N, C-alpha and C positions, 0 to 999 in steps of 0.2 A: 528402773526399766522393767523389772518383773511385774510391778503393779500395773504399769501401763499395758503390758502385753496381756495380763490377766483381764483387764478391763476390755481390751480389744476382743478377746475371746468371748466375753459375756455379750458384748454388742453384736458380734458375729452370730452368736447363738439365738439372738432375738431377731435376726434377719437384716441388720443394717451393715452390709458388707462394705459399703463406701466409707462409713464413719470408722469402722474397724481398720480399714486401710490407712486412713489418716493417722490414727493413733500409732500404728506400727511404723509408719513413715518417720515419725519423730524419733523412735528408738533406733531404727536402722541408720538414720542420718547421724544421730548423736553417738551411737556405738556401732560403727561399721563392721566390727568383728563379732557382733552378737548373732550367733548361729540361730538361736531360737526366733529372733526377729525376722531373719531372712527366710526361715522355714515357714513361719506364719504368713509372711508377705507372699511367698509362692503359693501357699494353699488358698489364701484369700482371693488372689487373682485367678487361680484355677477355677474356683467356684464362680467368680464373676464372669469369666469367659464362657463357662458352660451354659449360663442362662441369658447371656447378652444376645440381643437380636441384631444390633448394629455391627456390620462388618468392620467398620473403622474402629469402633470401641473394642471389639474382640482382638483386633490387631494390636492395639495399645496394651491390652491386658496380657496378651501373649508375650509382648516385649518385656513387660514387668516380670513374667514368669521366667523368661530366658535370662534376664539380669540376675534374678535370685538364684537360679541354678548355677550360673557362672560364678557368682560370689560364694555359694556354698562349696563349689568345687575348689575354689581358691582356699577356702577355710578348711579343706580336707574332708568334705562330706562324702 
């Protein structure tokens, strides 16, 4: 999981937030208690929401942020 999250960060850093989200999604689904994956999921969707022009897409991204925040709270964040 750590290698996948590292790869997601590298992909994020070159600007491909969508692909980074796909990679993190594998980890958060496979390891639902992985705090690092949920934090990165939240951060990626926060970044995507900030630059998205579509109101509908921003709503979906904010839903992902809320899901991550709720999961992190459950995990004791």
